[in-house]
mmCIF file of the N, C-alpha and C atoms, coordinates in Angstrom:
data_MODEL
# 
_entry.id   MODEL 
# 
loop_
_atom_site.group_PDB 
_atom_site.id 
_atom_site.type_symbol 
_atom_site.label_atom_id 
_atom_site.label_alt_id 
_atom_site.label_comp_id 
_atom_site.label_asym_id 
_atom_site.label_entity_id 
_atom_site.label_seq_id 
_atom_site.pdbx_PDB_ins_code 
_atom_site.Cartn_x 
_atom_site.Cartn_y 
_atom_site.Cartn_z 
_atom_site.occupancy 
_atom_site.B_iso_or_equiv 
_atom_site.pdbx_formal_charge 
_atom_site.auth_seq_id 
_atom_site.auth_comp_id 
_atom_site.auth_asym_id 
_atom_site.auth_atom_id 
_atom_site.pdbx_PDB_model_num 
ATOM 1   N N  . MET A 1 1  ? 0.838  -1.178  0.000   1.00 0.00 ? 1  MET A N  1 
ATOM 2   C CA . MET A 1 1  ? 0.000  0.000   0.000   1.00 0.00 ? 1  MET A CA 1 
ATOM 3   C C  . MET A 1 1  ? 0.883  1.242   0.000   1.00 0.00 ? 1  MET A C  1 
ATOM 4   N N  . ILE A 1 2  ? 0.659  2.125   -0.941  1.00 0.00 ? 2  ILE A N  1 
ATOM 5   C CA . ILE A 1 2  ? 1.396  3.378   -1.012  1.00 0.00 ? 2  ILE A CA 1 
ATOM 6   C C  . ILE A 1 2  ? 0.606  4.422   -0.242  1.00 0.00 ? 2  ILE A C  1 
ATOM 7   N N  . THR A 1 3  ? 1.235  4.975   0.790   1.00 0.00 ? 3  THR A N  1 
ATOM 8   C CA . THR A 1 3  ? 0.501  5.876   1.662   1.00 0.00 ? 3  THR A CA 1 
ATOM 9   C C  . THR A 1 3  ? 0.685  7.339   1.323   1.00 0.00 ? 3  THR A C  1 
ATOM 10  N N  . GLY A 1 4  ? 1.770  7.689   0.735   1.00 0.00 ? 4  GLY A N  1 
ATOM 11  C CA . GLY A 1 4  ? 1.988  9.111   0.506   1.00 0.00 ? 4  GLY A CA 1 
ATOM 12  C C  . GLY A 1 4  ? 3.003  9.374   -0.575  1.00 0.00 ? 4  GLY A C  1 
ATOM 13  N N  . ILE A 1 5  ? 3.500  10.579  -0.524  1.00 0.00 ? 5  ILE A N  1 
ATOM 14  C CA . ILE A 1 5  ? 4.411  11.047  -1.555  1.00 0.00 ? 5  ILE A CA 1 
ATOM 15  C C  . ILE A 1 5  ? 5.726  10.274  -1.535  1.00 0.00 ? 5  ILE A C  1 
ATOM 16  N N  . VAL A 1 6  ? 6.148  9.817   -0.369  1.00 0.00 ? 6  VAL A N  1 
ATOM 17  C CA . VAL A 1 6  ? 7.405  9.062   -0.281  1.00 0.00 ? 6  VAL A CA 1 
ATOM 18  C C  . VAL A 1 6  ? 7.269  7.725   -0.995  1.00 0.00 ? 6  VAL A C  1 
ATOM 19  N N  . GLY A 1 7  ? 6.168  7.030   -0.754  1.00 0.00 ? 7  GLY A N  1 
ATOM 20  C CA . GLY A 1 7  ? 5.937  5.759   -1.421  1.00 0.00 ? 7  GLY A CA 1 
ATOM 21  C C  . GLY A 1 7  ? 5.810  5.920   -2.922  1.00 0.00 ? 7  GLY A C  1 
ATOM 22  N N  . GLN A 1 8  ? 5.127  6.989   -3.328  1.00 0.00 ? 8  GLN A N  1 
ATOM 23  C CA . GLN A 1 8  ? 4.978  7.247   -4.763  1.00 0.00 ? 8  GLN A CA 1 
ATOM 24  C C  . GLN A 1 8  ? 6.326  7.551   -5.407  1.00 0.00 ? 8  GLN A C  1 
ATOM 25  N N  . ALA A 1 9  ? 7.161  8.304   -4.707  1.00 0.00 ? 9  ALA A N  1 
ATOM 26  C CA . ALA A 1 9  ? 8.495  8.605   -5.237  1.00 0.00 ? 9  ALA A CA 1 
ATOM 27  C C  . ALA A 1 9  ? 9.311  7.331   -5.381  1.00 0.00 ? 9  ALA A C  1 
ATOM 28  N N  . GLY A 1 10 ? 9.178  6.435   -4.408  1.00 0.00 ? 10 GLY A N  1 
ATOM 29  C CA . GLY A 1 10 ? 9.885  5.154   -4.491  1.00 0.00 ? 10 GLY A CA 1 
ATOM 30  C C  . GLY A 1 10 ? 9.424  4.336   -5.688  1.00 0.00 ? 10 GLY A C  1 
ATOM 31  N N  . TRP A 1 11 ? 8.108  4.273   -5.899  1.00 0.00 ? 11 TRP A N  1 
ATOM 32  C CA . TRP A 1 11 ? 7.581  3.510   -7.036  1.00 0.00 ? 11 TRP A CA 1 
ATOM 33  C C  . TRP A 1 11 ? 7.999  4.133   -8.359  1.00 0.00 ? 11 TRP A C  1 
ATOM 34  N N  . MET A 1 12 ? 7.989  5.463   -8.433  1.00 0.00 ? 12 MET A N  1 
ATOM 35  C CA . MET A 1 12 ? 8.408  6.122   -9.682  1.00 0.00 ? 12 MET A CA 1 
ATOM 36  C C  . MET A 1 12 ? 9.889  5.875   -9.942  1.00 0.00 ? 12 MET A C  1 
ATOM 37  N N  . GLY A 1 13 ? 10.696 5.888   -8.885  1.00 0.00 ? 13 GLY A N  1 
ATOM 38  C CA . GLY A 1 13 ? 12.116 5.592   -9.036  1.00 0.00 ? 13 GLY A CA 1 
ATOM 39  C C  . GLY A 1 13 ? 12.354 4.177   -9.519  1.00 0.00 ? 13 GLY A C  1 
ATOM 40  N N  . MET A 1 14 ? 11.571 3.238   -8.999  1.00 0.00 ? 14 MET A N  1 
ATOM 41  C CA . MET A 1 14 ? 11.694 1.857   -9.452  1.00 0.00 ? 14 MET A CA 1 
ATOM 42  C C  . MET A 1 14 ? 11.286 1.736   -10.918 1.00 0.00 ? 14 MET A C  1 
ATOM 43  N N  . GLN A 1 15 ? 10.225 2.424   -11.295 1.00 0.00 ? 15 GLN A N  1 
ATOM 44  C CA . GLN A 1 15 ? 9.763  2.361   -12.690 1.00 0.00 ? 15 GLN A CA 1 
ATOM 45  C C  . GLN A 1 15 ? 10.801 2.948   -13.644 1.00 0.00 ? 15 GLN A C  1 
ATOM 46  N N  . ARG A 1 16 ? 11.385 4.085   -13.263 1.00 0.00 ? 16 ARG A N  1 
ATOM 47  C CA . ARG A 1 16 ? 12.414 4.694   -14.116 1.00 0.00 ? 16 ARG A CA 1 
ATOM 48  C C  . ARG A 1 16 ? 13.632 3.792   -14.234 1.00 0.00 ? 16 ARG A C  1 
ATOM 49  N N  . GLY A 1 17 ? 14.022 3.175   -13.125 1.00 0.00 ? 17 GLY A N  1 
ATOM 50  C CA . GLY A 1 17 ? 15.152 2.262   -13.160 1.00 0.00 ? 17 GLY A CA 1 
ATOM 51  C C  . GLY A 1 17 ? 14.878 1.048   -14.038 1.00 0.00 ? 17 GLY A C  1 
ATOM 52  N N  . MET A 1 18 ? 13.669 0.502   -13.946 1.00 0.00 ? 18 MET A N  1 
ATOM 53  C CA . MET A 1 18 ? 13.312 -0.652  -14.776 1.00 0.00 ? 18 MET A CA 1 
ATOM 54  C C  . MET A 1 18 ? 13.247 -0.261  -16.253 1.00 0.00 ? 18 MET A C  1 
ATOM 55  N N  . ASP A 1 19 ? 12.728 0.927   -16.541 1.00 0.00 ? 19 ASP A N  1 
ATOM 56  C CA . ASP A 1 19 ? 12.718 1.397   -17.929 1.00 0.00 ? 19 ASP A CA 1 
ATOM 57  C C  . ASP A 1 19 ? 14.142 1.535   -18.461 1.00 0.00 ? 19 ASP A C  1 
ATOM 58  N N  . GLY A 1 20 ? 15.027 2.081   -17.629 1.00 0.00 ? 20 GLY A N  1 
ATOM 59  C CA . GLY A 1 20 ? 16.425 2.217   -18.026 1.00 0.00 ? 20 GLY A CA 1 
ATOM 60  C C  . GLY A 1 20 ? 17.087 0.871   -18.251 1.00 0.00 ? 20 GLY A C  1 
ATOM 61  N N  . LEU A 1 21 ? 16.802 -0.097  -17.372 1.00 0.00 ? 21 LEU A N  1 
ATOM 62  C CA . LEU A 1 21 ? 17.354 -1.439  -17.544 1.00 0.00 ? 21 LEU A CA 1 
ATOM 63  C C  . LEU A 1 21 ? 16.888 -2.063  -18.852 1.00 0.00 ? 21 LEU A C  1 
ATOM 64  N N  . SER A 1 22 ? 15.625 -1.866  -19.168 1.00 0.00 ? 22 SER A N  1 
ATOM 65  C CA . SER A 1 22 ? 15.091 -2.404  -20.421 1.00 0.00 ? 22 SER A CA 1 
ATOM 66  C C  . SER A 1 22 ? 15.775 -1.777  -21.628 1.00 0.00 ? 22 SER A C  1 
ATOM 67  N N  . GLN A 1 23 ? 15.959 -0.468  -21.564 1.00 0.00 ? 23 GLN A N  1 
ATOM 68  C CA . GLN A 1 23 ? 16.622 0.233   -22.671 1.00 0.00 ? 23 GLN A CA 1 
ATOM 69  C C  . GLN A 1 23 ? 18.075 -0.222  -22.803 1.00 0.00 ? 23 GLN A C  1 
ATOM 70  N N  . ASN A 1 24 ? 18.771 -0.352  -21.675 1.00 0.00 ? 24 ASN A N  1 
ATOM 71  C CA . ASN A 1 24 ? 20.161 -0.809  -21.717 1.00 0.00 ? 24 ASN A CA 1 
ATOM 72  C C  . ASN A 1 24 ? 20.270 -2.218  -22.270 1.00 0.00 ? 24 ASN A C  1 
ATOM 73  N N  . ALA A 1 25 ? 19.369 -3.085  -21.858 1.00 0.00 ? 25 ALA A N  1 
ATOM 74  C CA . ALA A 1 25 ? 19.388 -4.461  -22.357 1.00 0.00 ? 25 ALA A CA 1 
ATOM 75  C C  . ALA A 1 25 ? 19.157 -4.488  -23.864 1.00 0.00 ? 25 ALA A C  1 
ATOM 76  N N  . SER A 1 26 ? 18.268 -3.622  -24.339 1.00 0.00 ? 26 SER A N  1 
ATOM 77  C CA . SER A 1 26 ? 18.004 -3.547  -25.779 1.00 0.00 ? 26 SER A CA 1 
ATOM 78  C C  . SER A 1 26 ? 19.242 -3.082  -26.539 1.00 0.00 ? 26 SER A C  1 
ATOM 79  N N  . GLU A 1 27 ? 19.928 -2.080  -25.994 1.00 0.00 ? 27 GLU A N  1 
ATOM 80  C CA . GLU A 1 27 ? 21.141 -1.575  -26.648 1.00 0.00 ? 27 GLU A CA 1 
ATOM 81  C C  . GLU A 1 27 ? 22.228 -2.640  -26.676 1.00 0.00 ? 27 GLU A C  1 
ATOM 82  N N  . ILE A 1 28 ? 22.376 -3.368  -25.584 1.00 0.00 ? 28 ILE A N  1 
ATOM 83  C CA . ILE A 1 28 ? 23.403 -4.405  -25.519 1.00 0.00 ? 28 ILE A CA 1 
ATOM 84  C C  . ILE A 1 28 ? 23.071 -5.541  -26.480 1.00 0.00 ? 28 ILE A C  1 
ATOM 85  N N  . ALA A 1 29 ? 21.802 -5.929  -26.521 1.00 0.00 ? 29 ALA A N  1 
ATOM 86  C CA . ALA A 1 29 ? 21.393 -7.037  -27.386 1.00 0.00 ? 29 ALA A CA 1 
ATOM 87  C C  . ALA A 1 29 ? 21.492 -6.679  -28.863 1.00 0.00 ? 29 ALA A C  1 
ATOM 88  N N  . SER A 1 30 ? 21.293 -5.405  -29.190 1.00 0.00 ? 30 SER A N  1 
ATOM 89  C CA . SER A 1 30 ? 21.321 -5.019  -30.594 1.00 0.00 ? 30 SER A CA 1 
ATOM 90  C C  . SER A 1 30 ? 22.726 -4.725  -31.107 1.00 0.00 ? 30 SER A C  1 
ATOM 91  N N  . ALA A 1 31 ? 23.704 -4.768  -30.230 1.00 0.00 ? 31 ALA A N  1 
ATOM 92  C CA . ALA A 1 31 ? 25.080 -4.527  -30.656 1.00 0.00 ? 31 ALA A CA 1 
ATOM 93  C C  . ALA A 1 31 ? 25.542 -5.692  -31.519 1.00 0.00 ? 31 ALA A C  1 
ATOM 94  N N  . SER A 1 32 ? 25.938 -5.373  -32.713 1.00 0.00 ? 32 SER A N  1 
ATOM 95  C CA . SER A 1 32 ? 26.408 -6.433  -33.613 1.00 0.00 ? 32 SER A CA 1 
ATOM 96  C C  . SER A 1 32 ? 27.920 -6.487  -33.579 1.00 0.00 ? 32 SER A C  1 
ATOM 97  N N  . VAL A 1 33 ? 28.425 -7.661  -33.407 1.00 0.00 ? 33 VAL A N  1 
ATOM 98  C CA . VAL A 1 33 ? 29.870 -7.864  -33.380 1.00 0.00 ? 33 VAL A CA 1 
ATOM 99  C C  . VAL A 1 33 ? 30.248 -8.619  -34.641 1.00 0.00 ? 33 VAL A C  1 
ATOM 100 N N  . LYS A 1 34 ? 31.084 -7.995  -35.431 1.00 0.00 ? 34 LYS A N  1 
ATOM 101 C CA . LYS A 1 34 ? 31.538 -8.641  -36.661 1.00 0.00 ? 34 LYS A CA 1 
ATOM 102 C C  . LYS A 1 34 ? 32.894 -9.284  -36.421 1.00 0.00 ? 34 LYS A C  1 
ATOM 103 N N  . SER A 1 35 ? 33.378 -9.907  -37.430 1.00 0.00 ? 35 SER A N  1 
ATOM 104 C CA . SER A 1 35 ? 34.671 -10.576 -37.328 1.00 0.00 ? 35 SER A CA 1 
ATOM 105 C C  . SER A 1 35 ? 35.774 -9.571  -36.988 1.00 0.00 ? 35 SER A C  1 
ATOM 106 N N  . PRO A 1 36 ? 36.891 -10.043 -36.450 1.00 0.00 ? 36 PRO A N  1 
ATOM 107 C CA . PRO A 1 36 ? 37.982 -9.132  -36.099 1.00 0.00 ? 36 PRO A CA 1 
ATOM 108 C C  . PRO A 1 36 ? 38.455 -8.287  -37.286 1.00 0.00 ? 36 PRO A C  1 
ATOM 109 N N  . ALA A 1 37 ? 38.332 -8.800  -38.498 1.00 0.00 ? 37 ALA A N  1 
ATOM 110 C CA . ALA A 1 37 ? 38.734 -8.019  -39.673 1.00 0.00 ? 37 ALA A CA 1 
ATOM 111 C C  . ALA A 1 37 ? 37.643 -7.043  -40.097 1.00 0.00 ? 37 ALA A C  1 
ATOM 112 N N  . GLY A 1 38 ? 36.411 -7.247  -39.588 1.00 0.00 ? 38 GLY A N  1 
ATOM 113 C CA . GLY A 1 38 ? 35.286 -6.375  -39.934 1.00 0.00 ? 38 GLY A CA 1 
ATOM 114 C C  . GLY A 1 38 ? 35.452 -4.993  -39.344 1.00 0.00 ? 38 GLY A C  1 
ATOM 115 N N  . ALA A 1 39 ? 34.742 -4.069  -39.903 1.00 0.00 ? 39 ALA A N  1 
ATOM 116 C CA . ALA A 1 39 ? 34.920 -2.672  -39.526 1.00 0.00 ? 39 ALA A CA 1 
ATOM 117 C C  . ALA A 1 39 ? 34.088 -2.269  -38.309 1.00 0.00 ? 39 ALA A C  1 
ATOM 118 N N  . SER A 1 40 ? 32.809 -2.578  -38.292 1.00 0.00 ? 40 SER A N  1 
ATOM 119 C CA . SER A 1 40 ? 31.947 -1.987  -37.277 1.00 0.00 ? 40 SER A CA 1 
ATOM 120 C C  . SER A 1 40 ? 31.770 -2.883  -36.066 1.00 0.00 ? 40 SER A C  1 
ATOM 121 N N  . VAL A 1 41 ? 32.446 -2.530  -35.006 1.00 0.00 ? 41 VAL A N  1 
ATOM 122 C CA . VAL A 1 41 ? 32.266 -3.173  -33.713 1.00 0.00 ? 41 VAL A CA 1 
ATOM 123 C C  . VAL A 1 41 ? 31.779 -2.083  -32.774 1.00 0.00 ? 41 VAL A C  1 
ATOM 124 N N  . ARG A 1 42 ? 30.615 -2.298  -32.197 1.00 0.00 ? 42 ARG A N  1 
ATOM 125 C CA . ARG A 1 42 ? 29.993 -1.270  -31.373 1.00 0.00 ? 42 ARG A CA 1 
ATOM 126 C C  . ARG A 1 42 ? 30.461 -1.382  -29.932 1.00 0.00 ? 42 ARG A C  1 
ATOM 127 N N  . ASP A 1 43 ? 30.776 -0.256  -29.331 1.00 0.00 ? 43 ASP A N  1 
ATOM 128 C CA . ASP A 1 43 ? 31.209 -0.209  -27.942 1.00 0.00 ? 43 ASP A CA 1 
ATOM 129 C C  . ASP A 1 43 ? 29.975 -0.295  -27.037 1.00 0.00 ? 43 ASP A C  1 
ATOM 130 N N  . ILE A 1 44 ? 29.918 -1.319  -26.208 1.00 0.00 ? 44 ILE A N  1 
ATOM 131 C CA . ILE A 1 44 ? 28.772 -1.481  -25.320 1.00 0.00 ? 44 ILE A CA 1 
ATOM 132 C C  . ILE A 1 44 ? 29.119 -1.145  -23.868 1.00 0.00 ? 44 ILE A C  1 
ATOM 133 N N  . SER A 1 45 ? 30.245 -0.501  -23.653 1.00 0.00 ? 45 SER A N  1 
ATOM 134 C CA . SER A 1 45 ? 30.631 -0.190  -22.276 1.00 0.00 ? 45 SER A CA 1 
ATOM 135 C C  . SER A 1 45 ? 29.677 0.812   -21.629 1.00 0.00 ? 45 SER A C  1 
ATOM 136 N N  . ALA A 1 46 ? 29.209 1.804   -22.373 1.00 0.00 ? 46 ALA A N  1 
ATOM 137 C CA . ALA A 1 46 ? 28.289 2.796   -21.800 1.00 0.00 ? 46 ALA A CA 1 
ATOM 138 C C  . ALA A 1 46 ? 26.970 2.158   -21.355 1.00 0.00 ? 46 ALA A C  1 
ATOM 139 N N  . PRO A 1 47 ? 26.313 1.319   -22.177 1.00 0.00 ? 47 PRO A N  1 
ATOM 140 C CA . PRO A 1 47 ? 25.087 0.681   -21.703 1.00 0.00 ? 47 PRO A CA 1 
ATOM 141 C C  . PRO A 1 47 ? 25.315 -0.255  -20.514 1.00 0.00 ? 47 PRO A C  1 
ATOM 142 N N  . LEU A 1 48 ? 26.487 -0.881  -20.450 1.00 0.00 ? 48 LEU A N  1 
ATOM 143 C CA . LEU A 1 48 ? 26.771 -1.755  -19.312 1.00 0.00 ? 48 LEU A CA 1 
ATOM 144 C C  . LEU A 1 48 ? 26.915 -0.956  -18.020 1.00 0.00 ? 48 LEU A C  1 
ATOM 145 N N  . VAL A 1 49 ? 27.583 0.186   -18.101 1.00 0.00 ? 49 VAL A N  1 
ATOM 146 C CA . VAL A 1 49 ? 27.727 1.055   -16.928 1.00 0.00 ? 49 VAL A CA 1 
ATOM 147 C C  . VAL A 1 49 ? 26.364 1.615   -16.528 1.00 0.00 ? 49 VAL A C  1 
ATOM 148 N N  . ASP A 1 50 ? 25.589 2.056   -17.516 1.00 0.00 ? 50 ASP A N  1 
ATOM 149 C CA . ASP A 1 50 ? 24.255 2.581   -17.244 1.00 0.00 ? 50 ASP A CA 1 
ATOM 150 C C  . ASP A 1 50 ? 23.359 1.512   -16.637 1.00 0.00 ? 50 ASP A C  1 
ATOM 151 N N  . GLN A 1 51 ? 23.537 0.274   -17.054 1.00 0.00 ? 51 GLN A N  1 
ATOM 152 C CA . GLN A 1 51 ? 22.732 -0.820  -16.521 1.00 0.00 ? 51 GLN A CA 1 
ATOM 153 C C  . GLN A 1 51 ? 22.991 -0.991  -15.025 1.00 0.00 ? 51 GLN A C  1 
ATOM 154 N N  . THR A 1 52 ? 24.241 -0.891  -14.632 1.00 0.00 ? 52 THR A N  1 
ATOM 155 C CA . THR A 1 52 ? 24.584 -0.989  -13.216 1.00 0.00 ? 52 THR A CA 1 
ATOM 156 C C  . THR A 1 52 ? 23.980 0.178   -12.446 1.00 0.00 ? 52 THR A C  1 
ATOM 157 N N  . GLU A 1 53 ? 24.034 1.373   -13.027 1.00 0.00 ? 53 GLU A N  1 
ATOM 158 C CA . GLU A 1 53 ? 23.432 2.556   -12.414 1.00 0.00 ? 53 GLU A CA 1 
ATOM 159 C C  . GLU A 1 53 ? 21.935 2.370   -12.221 1.00 0.00 ? 53 GLU A C  1 
ATOM 160 N N  . ASN A 1 54 ? 21.260 1.892   -13.256 1.00 0.00 ? 54 ASN A N  1 
ATOM 161 C CA . ASN A 1 54 ? 19.818 1.698   -13.180 1.00 0.00 ? 54 ASN A CA 1 
ATOM 162 C C  . ASN A 1 54 ? 19.447 0.622   -12.172 1.00 0.00 ? 54 ASN A C  1 
ATOM 163 N N  . LEU A 1 55 ? 20.259 -0.411  -12.075 1.00 0.00 ? 55 LEU A N  1 
ATOM 164 C CA . LEU A 1 55 ? 20.024 -1.456  -11.083 1.00 0.00 ? 55 LEU A CA 1 
ATOM 165 C C  . LEU A 1 55 ? 20.108 -0.883  -9.674  1.00 0.00 ? 55 LEU A C  1 
ATOM 166 N N  . ARG A 1 56 ? 21.102 -0.051  -9.427  1.00 0.00 ? 56 ARG A N  1 
ATOM 167 C CA . ARG A 1 56 ? 21.245 0.582   -8.112  1.00 0.00 ? 56 ARG A CA 1 
ATOM 168 C C  . ARG A 1 56 ? 20.060 1.500   -7.822  1.00 0.00 ? 56 ARG A C  1 
ATOM 169 N N  . GLN A 1 57 ? 19.537 2.165   -8.841  1.00 0.00 ? 57 GLN A N  1 
ATOM 170 C CA . GLN A 1 57 ? 18.372 3.023   -8.646  1.00 0.00 ? 57 GLN A CA 1 
ATOM 171 C C  . GLN A 1 57 ? 17.154 2.195   -8.232  1.00 0.00 ? 57 GLN A C  1 
ATOM 172 N N  . VAL A 1 58 ? 16.964 1.055   -8.866  1.00 0.00 ? 58 VAL A N  1 
ATOM 173 C CA . VAL A 1 58 ? 15.843 0.184   -8.516  1.00 0.00 ? 58 VAL A CA 1 
ATOM 174 C C  . VAL A 1 58 ? 16.003 -0.310  -7.073  1.00 0.00 ? 58 VAL A C  1 
ATOM 175 N N  . GLU A 1 59 ? 17.209 -0.726  -6.719  1.00 0.00 ? 59 GLU A N  1 
ATOM 176 C CA . GLU A 1 59 ? 17.447 -1.213  -5.363  1.00 0.00 ? 59 GLU A CA 1 
ATOM 177 C C  . GLU A 1 59 ? 17.204 -0.126  -4.321  1.00 0.00 ? 59 GLU A C  1 
ATOM 178 N N  . ALA A 1 60 ? 17.701 1.081   -4.575  1.00 0.00 ? 60 ALA A N  1 
ATOM 179 C CA . ALA A 1 60 ? 17.520 2.188   -3.636  1.00 0.00 ? 60 ALA A CA 1 
ATOM 180 C C  . ALA A 1 60 ? 16.046 2.572   -3.525  1.00 0.00 ? 60 ALA A C  1 
ATOM 181 N N  . SER A 1 61 ? 15.344 2.598   -4.640  1.00 0.00 ? 61 SER A N  1 
ATOM 182 C CA . SER A 1 61 ? 13.923 2.948   -4.626  1.00 0.00 ? 61 SER A CA 1 
ATOM 183 C C  . SER A 1 61 ? 13.111 1.887   -3.905  1.00 0.00 ? 61 SER A C  1 
ATOM 184 N N  . ALA A 1 62 ? 13.498 0.629   -4.037  1.00 0.00 ? 62 ALA A N  1 
ATOM 185 C CA . ALA A 1 62 ? 12.812 -0.443  -3.315  1.00 0.00 ? 62 ALA A CA 1 
ATOM 186 C C  . ALA A 1 62 ? 12.985 -0.273  -1.810  1.00 0.00 ? 62 ALA A C  1 
ATOM 187 N N  . LYS A 1 63 ? 14.149 0.200   -1.393  1.00 0.00 ? 63 LYS A N  1 
ATOM 188 C CA . LYS A 1 63 ? 14.370 0.460   0.033   1.00 0.00 ? 63 LYS A CA 1 
ATOM 189 C C  . LYS A 1 63 ? 13.497 1.608   0.518   1.00 0.00 ? 63 LYS A C  1 
ATOM 190 N N  . VAL A 1 64 ? 13.281 2.606   -0.333  1.00 0.00 ? 64 VAL A N  1 
ATOM 191 C CA . VAL A 1 64 ? 12.398 3.720   0.020   1.00 0.00 ? 64 VAL A CA 1 
ATOM 192 C C  . VAL A 1 64 ? 10.971 3.213   0.202   1.00 0.00 ? 64 VAL A C  1 
ATOM 193 N N  . VAL A 1 65 ? 10.506 2.386   -0.727  1.00 0.00 ? 65 VAL A N  1 
ATOM 194 C CA . VAL A 1 65 ? 9.156  1.820   -0.629  1.00 0.00 ? 65 VAL A CA 1 
ATOM 195 C C  . VAL A 1 65 ? 9.037  0.965   0.629   1.00 0.00 ? 65 VAL A C  1 
ATOM 196 N N  . GLN A 1 66 ? 10.046 0.162   0.924   1.00 0.00 ? 66 GLN A N  1 
ATOM 197 C CA . GLN A 1 66 ? 10.023 -0.685  2.121   1.00 0.00 ? 66 GLN A CA 1 
ATOM 198 C C  . GLN A 1 66 ? 9.992  0.173   3.390   1.00 0.00 ? 66 GLN A C  1 
ATOM 199 N N  . ALA A 1 67 ? 10.797 1.228   3.427   1.00 0.00 ? 67 ALA A N  1 
ATOM 200 C CA . ALA A 1 67 ? 10.803 2.113   4.594   1.00 0.00 ? 67 ALA A CA 1 
ATOM 201 C C  . ALA A 1 67 ? 9.448  2.791   4.772   1.00 0.00 ? 67 ALA A C  1 
ATOM 202 N N  . ASP A 1 68 ? 8.827  3.208   3.676   1.00 0.00 ? 68 ASP A N  1 
ATOM 203 C CA . ASP A 1 68 ? 7.504  3.818   3.744   1.00 0.00 ? 68 ASP A CA 1 
ATOM 204 C C  . ASP A 1 68 ? 6.482  2.818   4.274   1.00 0.00 ? 68 ASP A C  1 
ATOM 205 N N  . ASN A 1 69 ? 6.569  1.591   3.804   1.00 0.00 ? 69 ASN A N  1 
ATOM 206 C CA . ASN A 1 69 ? 5.660  0.547   4.264   1.00 0.00 ? 69 ASN A CA 1 
ATOM 207 C C  . ASN A 1 69 ? 5.872  0.249   5.755   1.00 0.00 ? 69 ASN A C  1 
ATOM 208 N N  . ASP A 1 70 ? 7.123  0.155   6.166   1.00 0.00 ? 70 ASP A N  1 
ATOM 209 C CA . ASP A 1 70 ? 7.424  -0.109  7.572   1.00 0.00 ? 70 ASP A CA 1 
ATOM 210 C C  . ASP A 1 70 ? 6.906  1.018   8.464   1.00 0.00 ? 70 ASP A C  1 
ATOM 211 N N  . MET A 1 71 ? 7.092  2.260   8.017   1.00 0.00 ? 71 MET A N  1 
ATOM 212 C CA . MET A 1 71 ? 6.629  3.401   8.807   1.00 0.00 ? 71 MET A CA 1 
ATOM 213 C C  . MET A 1 71 ? 5.108  3.411   8.895   1.00 0.00 ? 71 MET A C  1 
ATOM 214 N N  . SER A 1 72 ? 4.447  3.089   7.814   1.00 0.00 ? 72 SER A N  1 
ATOM 215 C CA . SER A 1 72 ? 2.980  3.037   7.814   1.00 0.00 ? 72 SER A CA 1 
ATOM 216 C C  . SER A 1 72 ? 2.488  1.972   8.784   1.00 0.00 ? 72 SER A C  1 
ATOM 217 N N  . ASN A 1 73 ? 3.110  0.809   8.758   1.00 0.00 ? 73 ASN A N  1 
ATOM 218 C CA . ASN A 1 73 ? 2.734  -0.265  9.685   1.00 0.00 ? 73 ASN A CA 1 
ATOM 219 C C  . ASN A 1 73 ? 2.988  0.138   11.122  1.00 0.00 ? 73 ASN A C  1 
ATOM 220 N N  . TYR A 1 74 ? 4.086  0.837   11.364  1.00 0.00 ? 74 TYR A N  1 
ATOM 221 C CA . TYR A 1 74 ? 4.426  1.294   12.714  1.00 0.00 ? 74 TYR A CA 1 
ATOM 222 C C  . TYR A 1 74 ? 3.368  2.285   13.206  1.00 0.00 ? 74 TYR A C  1 
ATOM 223 N N  . LEU A 1 75 ? 2.986  3.216   12.347  1.00 0.00 ? 75 LEU A N  1 
ATOM 224 C CA . LEU A 1 75 ? 1.985  4.198   12.750  1.00 0.00 ? 75 LEU A CA 1 
ATOM 225 C C  . LEU A 1 75 ? 0.629  3.542   13.003  1.00 0.00 ? 75 LEU A C  1 
ATOM 226 N N  . ILE A 1 76 ? 0.290  2.566   12.184  1.00 0.00 ? 76 ILE A N  1 
ATOM 227 C CA . ILE A 1 76 ? -0.980 1.851   12.402  1.00 0.00 ? 76 ILE A CA 1 
ATOM 228 C C  . ILE A 1 76 ? -0.951 1.110   13.737  1.00 0.00 ? 76 ILE A C  1 
ATOM 229 N N  . ASP A 1 77 ? 0.193  0.506   14.073  1.00 0.00 ? 77 ASP A N  1 
ATOM 230 C CA . ASP A 1 77 ? 0.321  -0.202  15.342  1.00 0.00 ? 77 ASP A CA 1 
ATOM 231 C C  . ASP A 1 77 ? 0.186  0.763   16.518  1.00 0.00 ? 77 ASP A C  1 
ATOM 232 N N  . ILE A 1 78 ? 0.748  1.950   16.391  1.00 0.00 ? 78 ILE A N  1 
ATOM 233 C CA . ILE A 1 78 ? 0.680  2.937   17.474  1.00 0.00 ? 78 ILE A CA 1 
ATOM 234 C C  . ILE A 1 78 ? -0.757 3.425   17.652  1.00 0.00 ? 78 ILE A C  1 
ATOM 235 N N  . LEU A 1 79 ? -1.423 3.683   16.557  1.00 0.00 ? 79 LEU A N  1 
ATOM 236 C CA . LEU A 1 79 ? -2.774 4.227   16.624  1.00 0.00 ? 79 LEU A CA 1 
ATOM 237 C C  . LEU A 1 79 ? -3.823 3.178   16.984  1.00 0.00 ? 79 LEU A C  1 
ATOM 238 N N  . ALA A 1 80 ? -3.503 1.922   16.819  1.00 0.00 ? 80 ALA A N  1 
ATOM 239 C CA . ALA A 1 80 ? -4.494 0.861   17.097  1.00 0.00 ? 80 ALA A CA 1 
ATOM 240 C C  . ALA A 1 80 ? -4.635 0.559   18.555  1.00 0.00 ? 80 ALA A C  1 
# 
C-alpha cells in the first residue's frame, strides 16, 4: 500500500530504473559484433555502466518503498 508522496516517489524511481534497464538491455542485445577483420564493432561499455546505475536506482527505490511501508505499519500499530 502506497501511503503518501514518499511511497509514490519510491515507485516512480523503481519504474524509471526498470525502464532504463530495459533500454540498456536492448542496446546491448542489438550490438552487432563482426569478425575481427570487420569494420563496425559497437562499444557497449556505456550501456553496461548505465545498466549498473539503473540497477542501483531500482534497489535504492525499493528500500524507500520498504521504509515507507514499515513506517505506515508502525503508525498503524501505534494508533491501534
